[in-house]
C-alpha positions in Angstrom: 0.0 0.0 0.0 1.3 3.5 -0.9 1.9 5.3 2.4 2.3 8.7 0.9 -0.9 10.8 1.3 -1.6 13.8 -0.8 -4.4 16.0 0.7 -5.0 17.6 -2.7 -5.8 14.2 -4.1 -7.3 12.4 -1.1 -9.6 15.0 0.5 -13.2 15.3 -0.7 -14.5 18.9 -0.9 -18.0 19.8 0.4 -18.6 23.1 -1.5 -22.2 24.0 -0.6 -22.6 27.3 1.3 -25.0 25.8 3.9 -24.4 28.5 6.4 -26.1 31.0 4.2 -29.0 29.0 2.7 -30.4 25.5 3.2 -32.3 23.2 0.9 -35.4 22.0 2.8 -36.9 19.8 0.0 -36.0 18.3 -3.4 -38.5 17.4 -6.1 -36.9 15.2 -8.8 -38.5 14.4 -12.1 -36.3 12.0 -14.1 -36.1 9.7 -17.1 -33.8 6.7 -17.1 -32.4 5.7 -20.5 -30.4 2.5 -20.6 -29.4 2.9 -24.3 -27.5 6.2 -23.7 -26.8 5.3 -20.0 -28.1 8.7 -19.0 -30.6 9.9 -16.4 -32.1 13.3 -17.3 -34.8 15.6 -16.2 -35.3 18.3 -13.6 -34.8 18.9 -9.9 -36.6 21.7 -8.0 -35.0 22.9 -4.8 -36.9 24.7 -2.0 -34.8 26.8 0.3 -34.8 28.3 3.7 -32.3 31.1 4.3 -30.8 33.0 7.2 -29.9 30.1 9.5 -26.2 30.4 10.4 -24.5 27.1 11.5 -22.6 27.0 14.7 -19.0 25.8 15.2 -17.4 28.0 12.5 -13.9 29.1 13.3 -12.4 29.6 9.8 -12.2 32.8 7.8 -14.6 32.8 4.8 -13.1 31.4 1.6 -12.6 34.1 -1.0 -12.1 33.9 -4.7 -8.5 34.7 -5.7 -9.8 36.8 -8.6 -12.9 38.1 -10.2 -12.5 35.4 -12.8 -12.8 32.6 -10.3 -16.5 32.2 -11.1 -17.4 33.0 -14.7 -21.1 32.8 -15.4 -23.1 31.8 -18.4 -25.4 34.5 -19.5 -28.9 33.2 -20.1 -30.8 33.9 -23.3 -33.2 36.8 -23.0 -36.4 35.4 -21.6 -39.7 36.7 -20.3 -41.8 35.4 -17.4 -44.6 33.5 -19.1 -48.2 34.7 -18.6 -50.1 31.8 -17.0 -53.8 31.4 -16.8 -54.0 30.0 -13.3 -57.5 28.8 -13.9 -56.2 26.1 -16.3 -53.0 25.2 -14.4 -53.2 21.8 -12.8 -51.0 19.3 -10.9 -50.9 17.2 -14.0 -48.8 19.8 -15.9 -45.2 18.5 -16.4 -42.3 20.9 -16.8 -40.1 18.2 -18.3 -40.0 18.4 -22.0 -37.4 15.6 -22.5 -38.6 12.6 -24.5 -39.8 10.0 -22.1 -37.6 6.9 -22.3 -36.0 8.6 -25.3 -33.0 7.0 -26.9 -30.0 9.3 -27.0 -26.4 8.8 -27.9 -24.0 7.7 -25.2 -22.2 10.8 -23.9 -18.6 9.9 -23.1 -17.1 13.3 -23.4 -15.9 15.5 -20.6 -17.0 18.8 -22.1 -18.0 20.5 -18.8 -14.5 20.4 -17.4 -15.1 17.1 -15.5 -12.0 14.9 -15.6 -10.8 11.8 -13.9 -10.4 11.5 -10.1 -6.8 12.7 -9.9 -7.3 15.8 -12.1 -10.5 16.8 -10.3 -9.1 16.4 -6.8 -6.0 18.5 -7.6 -5.6 21.4 -5.2 -9.0 21.0 -3.5 -7.8 22.1 -0.1 -6.7 25.5 -1.6 -8.8 28.6 -1.2 -9.1 28.9 -5.0 -11.7 26.1 -4.8 -13.9 28.2 -2.4 -16.1 30.9 -3.9 -16.9 34.1 -2.0 -20.6 33.5 -1.3 -21.3 36.3 1.1 -22.6 39.8 0.3 -19.8 42.4 -0.3 -21.0 45.8 -1.4 -23.1 45.5 -4.6 -22.1 41.9 -5.4 -24.9 39.4 -6.0 -25.4 36.5 -3.6 -23.9 33.2 -4.9 -25.6 29.9 -4.3 -23.1 27.1 -4.4 -24.3 23.5 -4.8 -22.1 20.3 -4.8 -22.1 19.0 -8.3 -19.8 16.8 -10.4 -20.0 14.9 -13.7 -23.3 16.5 -14.6 -24.4 18.4 -17.7 -26.4 21.4 -16.4 -28.6 22.8 -19.2 -30.7 25.4 -17.6 -31.4 27.0 -14.2 -34.6 29.1 -13.6 -36.6 30.6 -10.8 -40.0 28.8 -10.3 -43.1 30.9 -10.1 -44.7 29.2 -7.1 -47.3 32.0 -7.0 -48.9 30.6 -10.2 -50.1 27.5 -8.4 -53.9 27.5 -7.9 -54.8 27.7 -4.2 -51.3 28.7 -3.1 -52.7 31.9 -1.6 -53.9 29.7 1.3 -50.2 29.8 2.5 -50.1 33.6 2.6 -52.0 36.2 4.5 -53.6 37.5 1.3 -56.9 36.1 0.2 -56.0 36.8 -3.4 -52.6 37.2 -5.1 -52.9 40.5 -7.1 -49.3 41.7 -7.2 -46.6 38.9 -7.5 -43.1 39.9 -6.3 -39.9 38.0 -5.4 -40.7 38.7 -1.8 -44.2 37.1 -2.1 -42.8 34.0 -3.8 -40.2 33.6 -1.1 -42.9 34.1 1.5 -44.9 31.3 0.0 -41.9 28.9 0.0 -41.1 29.9 3.6 -44.7 29.1 4.7 -44.5 25.8 2.7 -41.3 24.5 4.2 -42.5 25.3 7.7 -45.9 23.6 7.6 -46.4 21.4 10.7 -45.7 17.7 10.5 -49.3 16.6 10.7 -49.9 18.4 7.3 -47.2 16.3 5.6 -49.5 15.0 2.8 -50.7 18.5 2.0 -47.1 19.7 2.0 -46.0 17.0 -0.4 -48.9 17.9 -2.7 -47.9 21.6 -2.7 -44.3 20.7 -3.4 -45.3 18.6 -6.4 -47.6 21.3 -7.8 -45.0 24.0 -7.2 -42.4 22.0 -8.9 -44.5 21.9 -12.1 -45.2 25.6 -12.0 -43.8 27.7 -14.9 -40.4 29.4 -14.7 -40.3 33.1 -14.2 -36.7 34.0 -15.3 -33.5 32.2 -16.0 -30.7 32.4 -13.6 -26.9 32.9 -14.2 -24.9 29.7 -13.6 -21.6 28.1 -14.0 -20.0 24.8 -13.1 -16.4 24.0 -12.0 -14.8 20.8 -11.0 -16.8 20.2 -7.8 -19.7 22.7 -7.8 -22.6 24.4 -9.5 -22.7 28.2 -8.8 -25.9 30.1 -9.3 -26.8 33.8 -8.9 -29.6 36.2 -9.8 -28.7 39.7 -10.8 -29.7 42.1 -8.1 -30.3 39.5 -5.4 -27.6 40.5 -2.9 -28.4 38.3 0.0 -29.7 34.8 0.6 -33.0 36.3 1.8 -33.4 38.0 -1.6 -32.3 34.9 -3.6 -35.2 32.9 -5.2 -36.3 30.2 -2.7 -37.5 27.8 -5.4 -35.4 27.1 -8.4 -35.5 24.4 -11.2 -32.4 22.9 -12.6 -32.6 21.0 -15.9 -29.7 18.6 -16.2 -28.4 15.1 -17.3 -26.0 12.7 -15.8 -23.0 11.3 -17.7 -22.4 7.6 -18.4 -19.1 7.7 -16.5 -20.5 9.8 -13.7 -19.2 8.5 -10.3 -22.4 8.5 -8.3 -24.2 5.7 -10.3 -23.0 2.4 -11.9 -24.5 1.2 -15.2 -23.9 -2.5 -15.4 -25.6 -5.9 -15.9 -27.2 -8.0 -13.2 -26.5 -11.7 -12.7 -29.0 -12.6 -15.4 -27.3 -10.4 -17.9 -29.9 -7.7 -18.0 -29.0 -4.0 -17.8 -29.4 -2.1 -14.5 -28.2 1.1 -12.8 -27.8 1.8 -9.1 -26.1 4.2 -6.6 -23.2 2.2 -5.1 -22.1 4.5 -2.2 -19.6 6.4 -4.2 -16.9 8.4 -2.4 -18.4 11.6 -4.0 -21.9 10.6 -2.8 -24.8 11.8 -5.0 -23.4 14.9 -6.5 -23.0 13.2 -9.9 -26.7 12.1 -9.7 -28.2 15.5 -8.9 -27.0 19.0 -7.8 -27.4 19.1 -4.0 -26.0 20.3 -0.7 -23.7 17.5 0.4 -22.7 18.6 3.9 -24.6 16.5 6.5 -26.1 19.6 8.2 -28.2 20.1 5.1 -31.0 17.8 6.2 -33.8 17.8 3.7 -36.9 15.8 2.6 -37.5 14.8 -1.0 -39.9 13.3 -3.5 -39.1 11.8 -6.9 -40.9 10.6 -10.0 -38.8 8.3 -12.1 -39.7 6.9 -15.5 -38.2 3.9 -17.1 -39.1 1.2 -19.7 -42.1 -0.9 -18.4 -39.8 -4.0 -17.9 -37.8 -2.3 -15.2 -38.5 -2.0 -11.5 -37.5 1.3 -9.7 -36.4 1.0 -6.1 -35.6 4.0 -4.0 -35.0 5.0 -0.4 -38.6 6.2 0.0 -41.1 5.7 2.8 -43.8 4.3 0.4 -43.8 0.9 -1.4 -44.2 2.4 -4.8 -46.2 0.7 -7.5 -45.7 1.5 -11.2 -48.1 3.7 -13.2 -48.2 2.6 -16.8 -47.7 5.4 -19.3 -48.9 5.6 -23.0 -45.3 5.7 -24.2 -44.7 2.1 -23.0 -42.9 3.3 -19.9 -43.7 3.1 -16.2 -43.6 5.9 -13.7 -42.6 5.3 -10.1 -43.1 7.9 -7.3 -41.4 7.8 -3.9 -41.1 10.3 -1.0 -39.6 10.8 2.4 -40.9 13.0 5.3 -37.9 12.5 7.6 -35.2 15.1 6.9 -32.0 13.3 5.9 -28.6 14.3 4.3 -28.7 14.2 0.5 -26.0 11.5 0.6 -28.6 9.0 1.8 -30.7 9.2 -1.4 -30.5 5.8 -3.1 -31.9 4.5 -6.4 -31.7 1.1 -8.2 -33.4 0.5 -11.5 -33.3 -3.0 -13.0 -35.2 -6.2 -13.9 -35.6 -7.1 -10.3 -38.0 -9.8 -9.2 -39.7 -9.7 -5.8 -38.8 -12.8 -3.8 -41.7 -14.0 -1.7 -41.6 -16.7 1.0 -43.6 -19.9 0.1 -45.6 -19.5 3.3 -46.4 -16.5 5.5 -48.0 -17.0 9.0 -50.8 -14.8 10.3 -48.4 -13.7 13.1 -45.9 -12.4 10.6 -48.7 -10.5 8.9 -49.9 -8.9 12.1 -46.3 -7.9 13.1 -45.7 -6.4 9.7 -48.9 -4.3 9.4 -47.8 -1.1 7.6 -48.0 2.1 9.7 -48.1 5.3 7.7 -46.7 8.5 9.2 -50.3 9.9 9.3 -51.0 7.4 12.2 -48.5 9.2 14.4 -50.0 10.6 17.6 -48.9 14.2 17.6 -49.9 14.7 21.2 -46.3 13.6 21.9 -44.6 16.2 19.6 -42.6 17.8 22.4 -40.6 14.7 23.4 -38.2 14.5 20.5 -35.1 16.7 20.1 -35.1 16.8 16.3 -36.7 19.2 13.9 -40.4 18.4 13.4 -41.5 15.6 11.2 -43.9 12.6 11.4 -41.7 10.6 13.8 -42.3 6.9 14.6 -40.9 7.4 18.1 -44.0 9.4 18.8 -46.3 6.7 17.5 -47.3 4.2 20.2 -48.2 1.6 17.6 -44.9 1.9 15.8 -42.9 1.5 19.1 -44.2 -2.0 19.6 -43.8 -3.1 15.9 -41.1 -5.7 16.0 -41.0 -6.6 12.3 -41.6 -3.8 9.9 -43.0 -4.5 6.4 -40.2 -5.7 4.1 -39.6 -7.0 0.6 -36.7 -8.8 -1.0 -35.7 -8.2 -4.6 -33.1 -9.9 -6.8 -32.5 -11.1 -10.4 -34.7 -14.1 -11.1 -31.7 -16.4 -11.3 -31.0 -15.9 -7.6 -34.5 -16.9 -6.5 -33.4 -20.2 -5.1 -30.5 -18.8 -3.1 -32.7 -16.0 -1.7 -35.4 -18.4 -0.5 -32.9 -20.8 1.0 -31.1 -18.1 3.1 -32.1 -14.5 3.0 -35.9 -14.6 3.1 -36.1 -16.6 6.3 -33.5 -14.4 8.1 -35.2 -11.0 7.7 -38.0 -11.4 10.3 -35.8 -12.7 13.2 -33.1 -10.1 12.5 -35.6 -7.2 12.5 -37.2 -8.6 15.6 -33.8 -8.9 17.3 -32.9 -5.3 16.5 -36.2 -4.1 18.0 -35.6 -6.1 21.2 -32.2 -4.4 21.6 -32.8 -0.8 20.5 -36.6 -0.4 20.4 -38.6 1.5 17.8 -37.5 1.0 14.2 -36.7 4.5 12.8 -38.1 3.6 9.4 -41.5 2.3 8.5 -40.5 -0.3 5.9 -37.6 -2.0 4.3 -36.6 -3.2 0.8 -33.6 -5.5 0.4 -31.9 -5.8 -3.0 -29.3 -8.3 -4.1 -27.2 -6.0 -6.2 -24.9 -7.0 -9.2 -21.6 -8.8 -8.8 -19.5 -5.6 -9.2 -20.9 -4.1 -5.9 -17.7 -3.1 -4.0 -18.8 -4.2 -0.5 -20.9 -6.9 1.3 -23.7 -4.4 2.0 -24.9 -0.8 2.2 -27.8 0.6 4.2 -29.9 3.6 3.1 -33.3 4.8 4.5 -35.9 2.1 3.7 -33.5 0.0 1.5 -30.5 -2.2 2.0 -28.2 -3.5 -0.7 -26.6 -6.9 -0.2 -23.8 -8.5 -2.2 -24.5 -11.9 -3.9 -21.5 -13.1 -1.8 -23.7 -13.3 1.3 -25.9 -16.0 -0.3 -23.3 -18.7 -0.6 -22.6 -21.3 2.1 -24.8 -21.5 5.2 -26.8 -18.6 6.7 -24.1 -17.3 9.0 -22.5 -14.6 6.7 -25.9 -13.6 5.4 -27.3 -13.2 8.9 -24.4 -11.3 10.3 -24.3 -8.9 7.3 -28.0 -8.3 7.4 -27.8 -7.5 11.1 -25.0 -5.1 10.4 -27.0 -3.2 7.8 -30.1 -3.2 9.9 -28.1 -1.7 12.7 -27.3 1.3 10.4 -31.0 2.3 10.5 -30.3 3.6 14.0 -26.5 4.4 13.8 -25.6 6.0 10.5 -29.1 7.0 9.3 -31.5 8.0 12.1 -28.4 9.2 14.0 -25.7 10.5 11.7 -22.2 11.9 12.2 -22.1 15.7 11.9 -18.5 15.3 10.6 -18.0 12.5 8.1 -14.5 11.9 9.3 -16.0 10.3 12.4 -17.1 7.1 10.6 -16.7 5.1 13.7 -20.0 6.6 14.9 -21.7 4.6 12.2 -19.5 1.6 11.4 -18.2 0.9 14.9 -21.7 0.8 16.3 -23.0 -1.4 13.4 -20.1 -3.8 13.9 -20.7 -4.1 17.7 -24.5 -4.4 17.3 -24.4 -7.0 14.6 -23.1 -9.6 17.1 -25.8 -8.8 19.6 -28.6 -8.8 17.0 -27.3 -12.1 15.4 -27.2 -13.9 18.8 -30.8 -12.9 19.5 -31.9 -13.8 16.0 -30.4 -17.3 16.5 -32.0 -17.5 20.0 -28.7 -18.4 21.6 -28.5 -18.9 25.4 -26.3 -16.3 27.2 -23.3 -18.6 27.3 -23.5 -19.5 23.6 -23.9 -15.9 22.7 -20.9 -14.9 24.9 -18.7 -17.6 23.3 -19.6 -16.6 19.7 -19.0 -12.9 20.5 -15.6 -13.7 22.1 -14.7 -15.7 19.0 -15.6 -12.8 16.8 -13.5 -10.5 19.0 -10.6 -12.8 18.5 -11.0 -12.7 14.7 -11.3 -8.9 14.7 -8.3 -8.5 16.9 -6.2 -10.4 14.3 -7.7 -8.3 11.5 -7.0 -5.0 13.4 -3.3 -6.0 14.0 -2.9 -6.8 10.3 -4.6 -3.5 9.3 -2.4 -1.4 11.6 0.7 -3.1 10.2 -0.2 -2.4 6.6 -1.8 1.1 6.5 -0.6 4.6 6.8 -0.6 5.9 10.4 -2.6 9.0 9.5 -5.5 6.8 8.2 -5.7 4.9 11.5 -7.0 7.8 13.4 -10.8 7.8 14.1 -11.0 11.6 14.9 -8.4 13.0 12.5 -9.6 16.6 12.8 -9.3 16.5 16.6 -10.5 19.7 18.2 -11.6 21.0 14.8 -14.0 18.1 14.3 -17.3 19.5 13.1 -15.9 22.9 12.2 -16.7 24.4 8.8 -15.8 27.7 7.0 -18.1 30.7 7.4 -19.9 29.6 4.2 -20.4 26.1 5.5 -17.9 24.5 3.1 -15.4 22.0 4.3 -13.4 18.9 3.3 -13.7 15.2 4.2 -10.2 14.1 5.1 -9.1 11.1 2.9 -12.6 11.0 1.4 -11.3 10.4 -2.1 -8.4 8.0 -1.3 -9.4 4.8 -3.2 -7.7 2.6 -0.7 -9.8 3.9 2.2 -12.8 2.0 0.9 -11.1 -1.2 1.7 -9.8 -0.2 5.2 -11.5 -1.6 8.3 -9.9 0.6 11.0 -13.1 2.6 11.7 -15.1 -0.5 12.0 -12.6 -2.4 14.2 -11.3 0.3 16.5 -14.8 1.6 16.9 -16.1 -1.9 17.7 -13.4 -2.5 20.3 -14.1 0.9 22.0 -17.8 0.1 22.3 -17.0 -3.4 23.5 -14.6 -1.9 26.1 -17.3 0.5 27.3 -20.0 -2.2 27.4 -17.8 -4.4 29.5 -17.1 -1.5 31.9 -20.8 -0.9 32.4 -22.1 -4.4 32.1 -24.4 -5.3 29.1 -27.7 -4.6 30.9 -26.6 -1.1 31.9 -24.9 -0.3 28.5 -27.9 -1.4 26.3 -30.4 0.4 28.6 -28.3 3.5 28.1 -28.1 2.9 24.3 -31.9 2.8 24.1 -32.0 6.1 26.0 -29.3 7.6 23.7 -31.3 6.6 20.6 -34.5 8.1 22.0 -32.6 11.3 22.7 -30.7 11.8 19.5 -32.7 10.1 16.7 -33.3 12.4 13.8 -30.1 14.4 14.7 -26.4 14.7 13.8 -23.8 14.0 16.5 -20.2 14.3 17.3 -18.2 11.8 19.4 -18.4 13.9 22.5 -22.2 13.9 22.4 -22.2 10.1 22.8 -19.3 9.9 25.3 -20.5 12.8 27.5 -24.0 11.3 27.8 -22.5 7.8 28.5 -20.3 9.0 31.3 -23.1 10.9 32.9 -25.0 7.6 33.1 -22.1 5.6 34.5 -22.1 5.1 38.3 -19.0 6.8 39.9 -17.5 3.5 41.0 -17.4 2.2 37.4 -15.8 5.2 35.8 -12.3 4.4 37.0 -10.7 7.5 35.5 -12.7 7.3 32.3 -13.2 10.7 30.8 -14.0 12.1 27.4 -10.4 13.5 27.2 -8.9 10.1 28.0 -11.1 8.3 25.5 -10.2 10.8 22.8 -6.5 10.4 23.6 -6.4 6.6 23.9 -8.9 5.5 21.2 -10.0 8.3 18.8 -7.0 10.6 18.2 -4.1 8.2 18.1 -2.9 5.7 15.5 -2.0 2.1 16.1 -3.6 -0.2 18.7 -5.2 1.6 21.7 -3.3 0.9 24.9 -6.4 -0.2 26.9 -7.1 -2.7 24.1 -3.5 -3.9 24.0 -3.6 -4.6 27.8 -7.0 -6.4 27.6 -5.9 -8.7 24.8 -2.6 -9.6 26.6 -4.4 -10.4 29.8 -7.4 -12.1 28.3 -7.8 -15.9 28.2 -8.8 -17.8 25.1 -12.5 -18.5 24.8 -13.8 -22.1 24.5 -14.5 -21.9 20.8 -11.0 -20.6 20.1 -9.4 -23.3 22.2 -11.3 -25.9 20.2 -9.8 -24.4 17.1 -6.3 -24.5 18.6 -6.7 -28.2 19.2 -7.7 -28.7 15.5 -4.8 -26.6 14.3 -2.4 -28.9 16.1 -4.0 -31.9 14.4 -3.4 -30.4 11.0 0.2 -29.5 11.8 0.9 -33.1 12.9 -0.8 -34.4 9.7 1.3 -32.0 7.6 4.5 -33.3 9.2 3.8 -37.0 8.5 5.6 -38.6 5.6 3.7 -39.6 2.5 3.9 -43.3 3.4 2.6 -43.8 6.9 2.9 -46.8 9.3 -0.1 -49.0 9.4 -0.6 -48.7 13.1 -0.7 -44.9 13.0 -4.2 -43.6 13.9 -6.1 -41.4 11.6 -6.8 -37.9 12.8 -10.5 -37.2 13.6 -11.4 -33.6 12.9 -14.3 -31.9 14.7 -17.1 -30.0 13.0 -16.5 -26.3 13.2 -18.7 -23.2 13.1 -18.0 -20.8 10.2 -16.1 -18.3 12.4 -14.1 -21.2 13.8 -13.2 -22.2 10.2 -12.0 -18.7 9.5 -9.8 -18.7 12.6 -8.5 -22.2 11.8 -7.4 -21.0 8.3 -5.9 -17.8 9.8 -3.7 -20.0 12.1 -2.8 -22.3 9.2 -1.8 -19.2 7.1 1.0 -18.7 9.7 2.6 -22.0 8.9 5.6 -21.7 6.6 4.7 -24.7 4.5 1.6 -26.9 4.0 2.0 -29.7 1.5 -0.5 -30.4 -1.3 -1.8 -33.5 0.4 -2.6 -31.6 3.6 -4.4 -28.9 1.6 -6.4 -31.4 -0.3 -7.4 -33.1 2.9 -8.3 -29.7 4.5 -10.6 -28.9 1.6 -12.3 -32.3 1.7 -12.7 -32.3 5.5 -14.6 -29.0 5.7 -15.9 -28.8 2.1 -14.2 -25.4 1.9 -15.4 -24.5 -1.6 -19.0 -24.8 -0.4 -18.5 -22.5 2.6 -19.4 -18.8 2.9 -17.3 -16.1 1.3 -15.3 -15.3 4.5 -14.1 -18.9 4.7 -13.5 -19.2 1.0 -11.4 -16.0 1.0 -9.0 -17.6 3.6 -9.0 -20.8 1.6 -7.9 -18.8 -1.5 -5.1 -17.1 0.6 -3.8 -20.6 1.5 -3.9 -21.7 -2.1 -1.9 -18.6 -3.2 0.6 -18.8 -0.3 1.4 -22.5 -0.9 1.1 -22.4 -4.7 -1.5 -25.1 -4.7 -2.0 -25.1 -8.4 -4.7 -27.8 -8.4 -7.1 -25.3 -6.7 -6.2 -22.1 -8.7 -9.7 -22.5 -10.3 -11.1 -21.7 -6.8 -9.2 -18.4 -6.8 -10.4 -17.5 -10.2 -14.0 -18.2 -9.3 -13.7 -16.1 -6.2 -12.2 -13.1 -8.0 -15.0 -13.2 -10.6 -18.0 -14.0 -8.3 -17.0 -12.3 -5.1 -15.7 -8.9 -6.3 -16.7 -7.3 -3.0 -14.0 -9.2 -1.2 -11.4 -10.1 -3.8 -9.2 -7.0 -4.0 -6.7 -8.3 -1.4 -6.2 -11.5 -3.3 -5.0 -9.6 -6.4 -2.2 -8.2 -4.3 -1.3 -11.6 -2.9 -1.1 -13.0 -6.4 1.2 -10.3 -7.6 3.5 -10.0 -4.6 4.4 -13.7 -4.9 6.3 -12.9 -8.2 5.1 -16.3 -9.5 4.4 -16.0 -13.2 1.5 -18.4 -13.2 -0.2 -16.6 -10.2 0.3 -13.3 -11.9 -1.3 -14.7 -15.1 -4.3 -15.7 -13.0 -4.6 -12.2 -11.6 -4.3 -10.5 -15.0 -6.7 -13.0 -16.7 -9.4 -12.4 -14.0 -8.9 -8.6 -14.2 -9.4 -8.7 -18.0 -12.6 -10.6 -17.5 -14.1 -8.3 -14.9 -12.5 -4.8 -15.3 -15.3 -3.5 -17.5 -17.9 -4.3 -14.9 -15.8 -3.7 -11.8 -16.4 -0.8 -9.5 -14.3 2.2 -10.5 -12.4 2.5 -7.2 -11.7 -1.2 -7.1 -10.5 -1.2 -10.7 -8.2 1.6 -10.0 -6.6 -0.1 -7.0 -6.3 -3.4 -8.8 -4.8 -1.8 -11.9 -2.1 -0.2 -9.7 -1.3 -3.6 -8.3 -1.0 -5.3 -11.7 0.7 -2.7 -13.9 
């Protein structure tokens, strides 16, 4: 791994000036065209201005010259005269051909280049525009934007919507002004939560209102900049604007590929640049907004999104289907997710009446608003205020996948969803989201799973072997509903607040889902800790020290410039995607704290913490301060926020408290059993090919999947294992039929000992388990064995066109 870090290449800029103006709602109206691999249409943004964010210590960024932001002058235009009597909600402002067939756009005409070129110099002030009001200058709206073709930006005449006068103090709109339009939007975005349906309807109708003047705009590497002549402050700037744009086939927010059945699909894969190459937006997490989207695609496709409703298609005359989703819980724009493909809903063969009762859908309108005052977040229809939702153990859920994976889904995934959801509810209480879709994504998906509001992506790798890997990964992603989504990090460098919690909770959820007794649960969790300890040690040895720190900004964590812009440290480093430090060190910190308090006390506190902070963004100190306030004095033993920062969050390497714990700790029973089996294999490996007749055969015990992983980890430490031993090892445990975690270690053994007979297993893994295969490419190349290097290059040639961009970049650097 390259240990030289370059901030100009590695840091992700968040350009939006969220301190001056905030998007409160997005309305997307999009067409998906698979032939041209373009998503095109409009997005309407509704703003609220004048809310300054706290925590700012930096000077505002200023342009180095007047040429820093050059604007495209719009063609002369006039506000159209609209007969409001004939204007209806069915009017569509999108004049693109629905499901039209265009040519694939592979050019970079808007100054968008590859990752290295775009990231160059992003920490410099020249990438920050002066967005304040200085003298007679116009206010500048800055949105995060990349890899998009922006065609037109205009103000929306919300005053033209019939009945909109109900939101103003005027019974009739006679004189329409900018101030009146902004007043309408202000009233609209602040409607109380119990009027959410009415609010969504108004948003939809306003989004289809005519334009009333084009706005000046320009794009640079990382942003879209918009201004209106004469609007000198955020308050004066139009509070509803429409942007007409299209994505690019190589845009980094979505992946165009084929599913396991060979059919085309497109999905958001959790790009390092988030959604700014899907739609112009405010990326900083403080820009919490709601959204609604209408997406059209050919009738053979299913559109899944991170929406509250289980959308059904509306057939259109053009042979296309239209899908509509919405959310009423404000979330960062980065959580928006879409997947369009020939997905098939996988249904269980039987469904008990108890399951149906537990899964009864609860709409936000059922919330009891008598309890509005008990939540700390901004107002929205909150499930934590709904007595019925609080006791709903299993939320309504659906599973989607390509048809060819139907059997695998029914064998493993479908039967695991209810117990995992129920287990999560028993541990943390109210499910933050009202429903859940689960999608098995294409083979090029770069990780085992990804959670978004109301939807989880899972890799096909979790479907192989027994149910263990599928169950643990599902529990991990379900945990993100609470930590990562309902409670988000205010500073994205503090990933441990999401991944550390999900890693710690996956063990707890999975134990309850399996209905293990306390001793069995403890044993399995200790075994998992042993595996993670090995992984953390390896990670620390093989990664740059700077990237091992969980709170790299230290006392500046959460701080932004006066405009609201900032950078995410190492956010663009392609190797960061494959690092586990935030997962592992975060997990061990939470495990350390749970042991200090005792499980009962810790999880009672965690439920209290969730109830206090759901719907909000937090920093590490918010969690730690509340935790320490809930620890009895006798259990603190010199624990303090400062000590935890020093020992766990702001230092590289292995935390000292963890080092002491692992050195003093005794091996758990399941790990001891593995040690006995390892000795058997070492003895077997030492035996000569021709054995004495009286010599007894070794009898190998059946092992759990995590025990198999640990066994193979120990055997990887052996200098040599002969082919006979490796063949017996595979036969004894049927390693090629085990889950992907076990098969990955098996492939490592094959590579280390040049077991040529099983190279086909490595090739299969690299092609079918791309979410986990990156490390193996490095092992194949570092061996300097020509045959192994041929395997690596051959597999890369077969998969590189479909491979995730970051993964392909890392592998290419290994191979060439």
